[in-house]
C-alpha positions as CSV (number, residue, x, y, z in Angstrom):
1,M,-34.0,47.1,3.2
2,P,-32.3,44.2,1.3
3,D,-32.9,40.7,2.7
4,G,-29.2,40.0,3.3
5,E,-28.6,42.8,5.9
6,N,-30.7,41.3,8.8
7,Q,-29.2,37.8,8.7
8,A,-27.6,36.6,12.0
9,A,-23.9,35.8,11.9
10,P,-22.9,32.2,12.6
11,D,-22.1,31.3,16.1
12,P,-18.4,31.7,16.7
13,S,-18.4,29.4,19.8
14,P,-15.8,26.7,19.7
15,G,-17.3,23.3,18.9
16,P,-15.9,19.9,18.3
17,N,-13.5,20.0,15.3
18,P,-13.5,16.7,13.3
19,E,-10.0,17.4,12.2
20,T,-8.4,17.3,15.6
21,P,-8.1,13.9,17.3
22,D,-9.8,13.2,20.5
23,P,-7.2,13.3,23.3
24,G,-8.8,10.3,25.0
25,A,-8.9,8.1,21.9
26,T,-6.1,5.7,21.3
27,P,-4.3,5.9,18.0
28,D,-5.0,3.3,15.3
29,A,-2.9,0.5,16.7
30,L,-1.6,-2.1,14.3
31,T,-3.1,-5.3,15.8
32,P,-1.8,-8.7,14.7
33,E,-5.0,-9.3,12.8
34,R,-4.7,-6.0,11.0
35,A,-1.1,-6.7,10.1
36,A,-2.0,-10.1,8.8
37,E,-4.8,-8.6,6.7
38,L,-2.4,-5.9,5.3
39,R,0.1,-8.6,4.4
40,R,-2.6,-10.7,2.7
41,L,-3.8,-7.7,0.7
42,A,-0.3,-6.8,-0.4
43,Y,0.4,-10.5,-1.5
44,E,-3.0,-10.6,-3.3
45,T,-2.3,-7.4,-5.1
46,K,1.1,-8.7,-6.2
47,N,-0.4,-11.9,-7.4
48,E,-3.1,-10.2,-9.3
49,R,-0.6,-7.9,-11.0
50,Q,1.5,-11.0,-12.0
51,V,-1.6,-12.7,-13.4
52,W,-2.4,-9.7,-15.6
53,I,1.2,-9.4,-16.8
54,F,1.2,-13.2,-17.7
55,L,-2.2,-12.8,-19.5
56,G,-0.8,-9.9,-21.5
57,Y,2.3,-11.8,-22.5
58,F,0.2,-14.8,-23.4
59,L,-2.2,-12.9,-25.6
60,F,0.7,-11.1,-27.3
61,V,2.5,-14.4,-28.1
62,I,-0.7,-16.0,-29.3
63,H,-1.2,-13.2,-31.8
64,I,2.4,-13.4,-33.0
65,I,2.0,-17.2,-33.5
66,A,-1.3,-16.6,-35.4
67,F,0.3,-14.0,-37.7
68,V,3.2,-16.4,-38.5
69,M,0.7,-19.2,-39.2
70,I,-1.4,-17.0,-41.5
71,Y,1.8,-15.9,-43.3
72,A,2.9,-19.5,-43.7
73,V,-0.5,-20.6,-45.1
74,R,-0.8,-17.7,-47.5
75,H,2.7,-18.2,-48.8
76,A,2.7,-22.0,-49.1
77,K,3.1,-23.5,-52.5
């Protein structure tokens, strides 16, 4: 007899399903502290994005200025 034929089937009894919420549990309420934290995180993300954009523009302009200066020095009489 092959080994797989005598294995027991898994227990079909209903158990706690982690996907269904507990009826006695309260939903994730938005407390004032949580709302303030979410506002702070959104503001921080916006500021961080603006800093990276500013840094990108700054580096781009610095390179343009450097290329213009190199061109001016090389073509000076």
